[in-house]
C-alpha positions in Angstrom: 150.8 12.4 52.4 152.5 16.0 53.5 154.4 16.3 50.6 151.1 16.6 48.4 149.6 18.6 51.2 152.4 21.1 50.6 152.3 21.2 46.9 149.1 22.0 47.1 149.2 24.1 49.3 151.9 26.3 47.5 150.1 25.7 43.8 146.8 27.4 45.8 149.4 30.4 46.7 150.7 30.7 43.5 146.8 31.0 41.9 146.0 33.5 44.5 149.0 35.3 43.6 149.1 35.1 39.8 145.3 36.4 40.0 143.7 33.4 38.8 142.2 32.9 42.1 139.1 34.2 43.0 139.6 37.7 43.8 139.3 39.3 47.6 138.7 43.0 45.8 135.9 45.2 47.2 132.5 44.2 46.0 130.4 46.2 43.2 126.7 45.6 41.6 125.5 41.7 41.8 125.3 40.2 38.5 122.6 38.0 40.4 119.9 39.6 38.9 120.8 38.1 35.7 121.5 35.1 36.6 118.2 34.6 38.4 116.4 35.8 34.9 118.6 33.1 33.1 117.5 30.6 35.9 113.9 31.9 35.2 114.1 31.5 31.3 113.4 27.3 31.4 116.7 27.4 29.1 120.0 25.4 30.2 122.4 28.4 32.1 126.3 28.5 31.6 127.6 30.7 34.2 131.4 31.9 33.3 133.1 32.9 36.4 136.3 35.1 35.8 137.7 38.1 35.8 140.7 40.3 33.3 142.9 39.8 35.7 143.2 36.3 35.2 145.3 35.8 31.6 143.6 32.4 31.1 140.0 34.0 31.7 141.2 36.4 29.0 142.2 34.0 26.8 138.7 32.1 26.8 136.8 35.3 26.5 136.6 34.9 22.8 135.5 31.1 23.0 133.1 32.1 25.5 131.9 34.7 23.2 131.3 32.6 20.3 129.5 30.1 22.8 126.9 33.2 23.8 126.6 33.9 19.8 126.1 30.2 18.4 124.0 29.5 21.5 121.8 32.2 22.0 118.7 30.1 21.1 119.6 27.1 23.6 121.5 28.1 26.2 121.8 31.6 28.4 124.9 32.5 29.3 125.9 34.9 32.1 129.9 36.1 32.9 130.3 36.7 37.0 133.0 38.7 36.9 134.5 37.6 40.5 136.6 41.0 41.0 133.2 42.5 41.7 130.6 39.4 42.8 132.2 37.8 45.9 129.1 37.4 47.1 127.6 34.8 43.7 130.8 33.5 43.8 130.8 32.3 47.1 127.6 31.2 46.7 128.4 28.9 43.9 131.5 27.9 45.5 134.2 29.4 43.0 137.8 28.8 44.6 139.7 29.3 40.8 139.0 30.8 37.8 138.1 30.5 35.4 135.2 28.6 36.6 132.2 27.3 34.4 129.0 26.0 35.9 126.6 23.9 33.8 123.0 24.3 35.0 119.9 22.1 33.8 116.7 24.3 33.2 115.3 22.9 36.6 118.5 24.8 37.8 120.6 21.9 38.9 123.8 22.2 38.5 125.3 19.0 36.3 128.6 19.9 35.6 131.6 21.8 36.2 134.6 23.1 34.7 137.8 24.3 36.2 140.7 26.0 33.9 141.3 26.5 30.3 140.2 24.3 27.3 140.9 24.5 23.7 138.0 26.2 22.0 136.9 22.6 20.2 136.5 20.8 23.3 134.7 23.5 25.3 132.4 23.8 22.2 131.8 19.9 22.7 131.5 20.2 26.3 128.5 22.6 25.4 127.0 20.7 22.9 127.4 17.5 25.4 125.8 20.0 28.2 122.8 21.0 26.0 122.2 17.2 25.0 122.1 15.8 28.5 120.2 19.4 30.1 117.3 18.4 27.9 116.6 14.8 28.6 
């Protein structure tokens, strides 16, 4: 058990050093009003917590942008930069990035994914989320 805790602690430190953990930089402009507007839309919402200093986040951006375009009539997507919006990141308990939070039209979180996903797997997850959110 001690070995598992030691390994997990080491991994957490490595993630923070590599830029893939929630950042501790100075706060800037909050995306809270965009999140509130998305939640008030009556549509499913995908919150994408990430940052330009995270290679995985940068790698996922084209997939997220494609999602925004492909599902613009059925899904609201808000991209939150954890380097800028620490308060919102803390509110949604973001501990590593990228983190994708899936929220149904009533405002309830129904799913969450942390880390990289292949574009096809991400698209399937979004489709399943949209179907589940409308049940």
